[in-house]
C-alpha positions, 0 to 999 in steps of 0.5 A: 518393458513397462518398466522401461516406459515407467521410468520414460514417462517419469523422466518425461515429467521430470523435465517438463516439471523443471522447463514449466519452473523456469518459466513460472521464474520469470512470472513470479521472482520479484528484482530479477537478474540473470547474474551477480549485479552491483550496479546501483540506481539513482531514486529521484528526489520525493517530497508529499506535497499537500493536498487539498482535503488533506489533514495537518497537524500543527504544534507551535513552542517558543522560550515562552511556553505560555505566550504559544499556547494560542497558538495550539489547539488543546490537545486531548487524551485518546487513552489506550490506541491500536498502532501499527506495531502494539499499542500506545497508553496515555497517548495524546492527540492533536487537533487537525487541520483540513486544508478547504478547497482553496488550499488554505486552513485555518490557524488560531493567531494567524488565520487563513495560511494558503499551503497547497503544494507546499511539502511538510518542511516547506510549511513549517518554514513558512509558520516559523516566519509568520510565528516570529512576528508575536513569538521568541525563537518559534518552534513548528512541528508539521505532520499529515494525519490522513496519509493512507494508501488502499491495496486491493485485489489478488493479495492476501489482506487488501484494505485501506492503511493508515502510514506513519511517515511520508516514504512509504514504497509500493513494496512496503504497501505489498508488505502490510497486506500480507504479500501478492498471492502465488496467482497475482500478476507482478508485471502489471501492478496499477497504482491509480494517484490522484494528480490536479484533480484527476485520476492517473494510471501508472503500471507497475513491473515488480519484476524488474530491478529499476523499479525504484525509478518509478514515480510511484515507488514512493507512494502519496496520499490516498494512492491506490493499488490493484492487483490483477489474477492471472489468466489461470487464476480468473479461468479457474475462477470462472469455471468453478462459478459456471461448473462448481455446483454441478461438480458438488452435485455430481461427487454427492451423487456418486458418494450417495450411491456408493454407499448404497451399493456397499449397504446392499452389500 
């Protein structure tokens, strides 16, 4: 009879585990779908627009190399520098131009140029037309050097990360942070973004397969991602803060008492 009751208990426990795992899937798995889905989603056009306090580098060249030198800041050697995927030796670095509060940068030979709201490509074209007055067949390369995002909360490696390219997704940011913890709320990721001088809050559900249509799927410079822990993690943390010391004290007392009794015997 007892064996029968044990098997009944184990069977009930197995059913509970299976049902619990089904519930957990809804809260943990990314891009959920119940059947094979071959549909595609159109990603809206995306481009990074220059903002106040961005730092851009501008490199100008032309058919006559000497004539282009006055329009460039001198480069400097920065030796061995740690990069995202290793080290580069003998790397050179261009001086950057800070976009001021009026949306301007001050370029050698040109003076103030208004760049606010332009994309990198648009700025390259604008500068090319300006340099054509001084240079033969100018080529202008522009890059944003302070493109960084921050990710905080329930991730394995929170921090601020420098991004080497303009098309960088929220999934790539999460990967840089070592992925979400198992206790993270995947259905309510917060993205804070500076828009028109104000901070705007977006909410993202990573379990939805149409996340790629979100306005924050592609990140912008200085975006902040916050991953909230679920109620289980918050409860455990609060419980440990309030009772952790008591539990350790009781455990220590119990071990000490057990050792004293054992030694006396």
